C-alpha positions in Angstrom: 0.0 0.0 -0.1 1.4 3.2 -0.9 2.7 5.6 2.2 0.3 8.2 2.5 1.5 11.3 3.9 0.2 12.9 7.1 -2.1 16.2 6.8 -3.0 19.4 8.7 -5.5 18.1 11.1 -6.8 21.7 11.9 -7.2 22.5 8.3 -8.5 19.2 7.2 -11.4 19.0 9.7 -12.2 22.8 9.1 -12.9 21.9 5.0 -15.3 22.0 3.4 -17.7 24.7 4.6 -20.6 24.3 7.3 -23.3 23.9 4.9 -22.0 21.1 3.1 -21.5 19.1 6.5 -25.1 20.2 7.3 -26.0 18.4 4.2 -24.0 15.0 4.7 -24.4 14.9 8.2 -28.0 16.4 9.2 -28.8 18.8 12.0 -27.4 16.8 14.8 -23.9 17.2 13.2 -22.9 13.8 14.3 -19.2 12.7 12.7 -18.8 9.3 14.3 -19.6 5.7 13.9 -23.3 4.8 14.5 -23.9 1.5 16.8 -27.0 -0.4 15.8 -28.0 -2.6 18.6 -31.5 -3.0 16.7 -32.6 -2.3 13.1 -32.7 1.8 14.3 -32.4 4.2 11.5 -29.3 6.6 11.0 -30.0 9.2 13.2 -30.8 6.6 16.5 -27.5 4.9 15.5 -25.6 7.5 15.8 -27.2 9.0 18.9 -26.6 5.2 20.0 -23.2 5.4 19.6 -23.0 8.1 22.1 -25.0 6.9 24.8 -23.8 3.6 24.9 -20.3 4.9 25.7 -21.8 7.1 28.1 -23.3 4.5 30.0 -19.9 4.7 31.5 -20.3 8.6 32.4 -22.2 9.3 35.4 -25.3 11.5 35.2 -24.3 14.9 36.2 -20.4 14.3 35.6 -18.0 17.0 34.5 -16.5 15.9 30.9 -13.5 16.9 29.1 -14.4 15.9 25.4 -11.2 15.7 23.1 -11.9 16.2 19.6 -15.4 17.0 20.0 -15.6 17.7 16.4 -19.3 19.4 15.3 -20.4 19.3 19.3 -22.9 16.2 18.5 -21.9 14.0 21.2 -20.9 16.9 23.8 -24.8 18.0 23.0 -26.3 14.6 24.1 -23.8 14.5 26.9 -25.5 17.9 28.2 -29.1 17.0 27.2 -29.4 13.3 28.0 -27.0 12.9 30.8 -26.8 16.1 32.4 -23.1 16.5 32.4 -21.2 19.9 32.3 -19.1 19.6 28.9 -15.8 21.5 28.0 -14.9 20.5 24.4 -11.6 20.5 22.6 -10.7 20.7 18.9 -7.9 21.6 16.5 -10.6 22.8 13.7 -11.3 26.9 14.0 -14.5 26.1 12.2 -15.7 23.5 14.5 -14.9 25.7 17.4 -17.0 28.4 16.1 -19.8 26.1 15.2 -19.7 24.7 18.7 -19.9 28.2 20.2 -23.4 28.9 18.1 -24.7 25.6 20.0 -24.0 26.8 23.2 -21.1 24.7 24.0 -17.7 25.8 25.9 -15.7 24.6 23.5 -11.2 25.6 23.2 -9.3 25.7 20.2 -6.4 23.5 20.9 -3.8 21.1 19.7 -4.1 18.1 21.7 -0.6 16.7 20.4 0.7 19.7 21.8 -1.2 20.9 24.9 -4.0 20.0 27.3 -6.7 22.4 29.2 -5.8 23.5 32.4 -8.4 21.9 35.2 -9.7 18.9 36.5 -12.8 17.0 35.4 -14.6 13.5 36.6 -14.3 12.0 32.9 -11.8 12.7 29.6 -14.0 11.6 26.9 -12.0 11.0 23.4 -14.7 9.2 21.1 -13.1 8.8 18.0 -10.4 11.1 18.0 -7.7 9.9 19.8 -6.1 8.0 16.5 -5.8 11.6 14.8 -3.0 12.2 17.2 0.8 12.0 16.4 1.7 11.2 19.6 -1.1 9.9 21.5 1.1 8.6 24.6 1.9 12.1 25.3 -1.6 13.2 25.3 -2.8 10.6 27.6 0.3 11.5 30.2 -0.6 15.0 30.3 -4.3 14.2 30.7 -3.8 11.7 33.2 -3.7 14.8 36.3 -6.7 16.1 34.6 -9.2 13.5 34.6 -10.5 10.4 37.2 -11.8 8.6 34.6 -10.8 8.0 30.8 -14.0 6.8 28.7 -12.9 6.3 24.8 -14.1 4.7 21.7 -10.9 4.5 19.1 -10.1 2.7 15.5 -7.3 1.0 15.6 -5.3 -0.9 12.9 -4.3 -4.6 13.8 -2.0 -5.4 10.8 0.5 -2.4 11.4 0.4 0.8 12.4 -1.2 2.7 9.2 -2.1 6.0 8.3 -5.7 6.3 6.7 -8.6 8.6 5.9 -6.6 11.6 3.9 -3.4 11.0 6.2 -5.3 12.4 9.2 -4.9 9.1 11.1 -1.7 7.7 12.1 -3.7 4.2 13.4 -2.2 2.0 16.0 -3.0 -1.7 17.1 -5.1 -2.0 20.2 -2.2 -3.3 21.6 -0.4 -0.2 21.1 -3.1 2.0 22.8 -3.3 -0.4 25.6 0.5 -0.2 26.4 0.5 3.7 25.9 -2.2 3.6 28.2 -0.5 1.4 30.9 2.7 3.4 30.5 1.1 7.2 31.0 -0.7 5.9 34.4 -4.2 4.6 33.6 -5.4 1.1 34.6 -8.0 -0.3 32.1 -11.0 -1.3 33.6 -13.6 -2.4 30.4 -12.3 -3.4 26.6 -14.7 -4.1 23.7 -15.0 -4.3 20.4 -17.9 -2.5 18.8 -17.1 -3.0 14.8 -20.0 -5.4 13.9 -22.4 -2.9 15.7 -21.2 0.0 13.4 -20.9 -2.2 9.7 -23.7 0.1 8.6 -22.1 3.3 9.0 -20.2 3.7 5.5 -23.3 3.0 4.0 -24.8 5.8 5.5 -22.0 8.1 4.6 -22.0 7.3 1.3 -25.7 7.6 1.1 -25.4 10.9 2.5 -22.6 12.0 0.2 -24.7 10.8 -2.8 -27.7 12.9 -1.4 -25.6 16.0 -0.8 -25.1 15.7 -4.6 -21.2 14.8 -3.8 -19.2 12.0 -5.8 -15.7 11.6 -6.2 -15.0 14.8 -4.6 -12.0 17.3 -5.3 -12.0 18.4 -1.2 -9.5 16.3 0.5 -11.9 15.8 3.6 -14.9 14.8 1.3 -12.3 12.5 -0.6 -11.2 10.6 2.2 -14.9 10.0 3.5 -16.1 8.9 -0.3 -13.1 6.6 -0.7 -13.4 5.1 3.2 -16.9 4.7 2.6 -16.6 3.0 -0.7 -13.9 0.5 0.0 -15.7 -0.9 3.1 -18.9 -1.0 1.5 -17.5 -3.0 -1.3 -15.1 -5.0 1.2 -17.0 -4.9 4.7 -14.9 -8.0 5.5 -11.9 -5.8 5.7 -13.5 -4.1 8.8 -12.2 -7.4 10.7 -8.7 -5.5 10.5 -9.8 -2.3 12.0 -11.5 -3.1 15.5 -13.8 -0.1 17.1 -12.7 -0.7 20.6 -14.0 1.1 23.4 -11.8 1.4 26.6 -13.0 2.5 30.0 -9.8 3.5 32.2 -9.2 4.8 35.5 
């Protein structure tokens, strides 16, 4: 497989414009895999993805949402779980949009810094895999949060850069080793990939419904290629577990 060069993740996740993402993602602006527990529709599966992970978050917790994206999970944690959430994103566009949703969001590069403060829970939902130096970030986070609740896309064959160069993915074992070395103790581990298998089909349908096919924009191209690959060859998903981890 050809080597994919790294990208500026902040710029990558600030493109394309907001109105394009609204057409693809819908009003919830959830940009993560769905979780199907039965035959839910796409919107319900996206909510499930957050709420199944939120089972490890006590109602009313203070939460640091690391890599909060467009604020979909943070909004659910506030509205459904009663959490007090501070979000972090490397994207100026995402931070600005989250502010319009009434969310408290900081614009930071988690590869270089971590917000000051203390929270009950560090929430890392499909975003740790975007960091070039995840272990250093986990070390910086250790003194700031009592519990870590995360879902991470992993690559079991070898460390592999994917999704337009924005994801330098590691194996599950690599992430577990980084957690242990940074002082976290894993209390729960599970693979949710099977329950997420319909997600690429939904993304592909969203892109087509938005009138987008074979896009030129690098980010949309990455989503298009990802969706086409895994709808054409869904068996490849087994190589990329979607892992839930709870650590303290």
